[in-house]
Each structure stands twice: as structure tokens, then as C-alpha cells.
C-alpha angles and dihedrals in degrees: 000000000000141000140166118279138174112249123196116218143147130267120180089345095305130104115261134178127216139175114241138169105254123200125208135212125233090275092056095252118137108254109164143005138207114252093212116119094196102087095138097070127098144153097263144005095261091050090048091053089051091051089051090054091051090050091053088061089061089072091058092062131067117275115256127221131186110242119176091341095310132100114241130181116243117225 
């Protein structure tokens, strides 16, 4: 399973936030993410609108951050 999530990271020493595809293990815990920064691209306008809707859901979930090689939810 996967979905879009907001990930907190660092860029030039400052906090930054990005949307990434996040993949989950069989227990539903986030385990990996796609490094691609091109999430707003699709094969057609209708598909792009659908992707936009999925991305909006990322803001309804806790932000993730990589800690010691694992994704953890920030409180």
C-alpha cells in the first residue's frame, strides 16, 4: 500500500517539508518513500486532478520524519 505524505527534512540546514509517495509494511507502518520530487505529473488532466485530490489527503495525516533510517510520525 502507498499514499502521499508530508515528510519533514533539512535543506541547507533549515527545516523543509515535501510531499512524497510513502510505502507501508504489512502492519501498516510507513517503511519507505520515493525520492522523486515530481508528484504533480500525470498522463492526462483528469488523472492529474485525481493526484491532486490524493495529495490533499497528505495534510490530514501526521507529518513524517526520517529518524535513524526509519519513518516516524511527528506529534
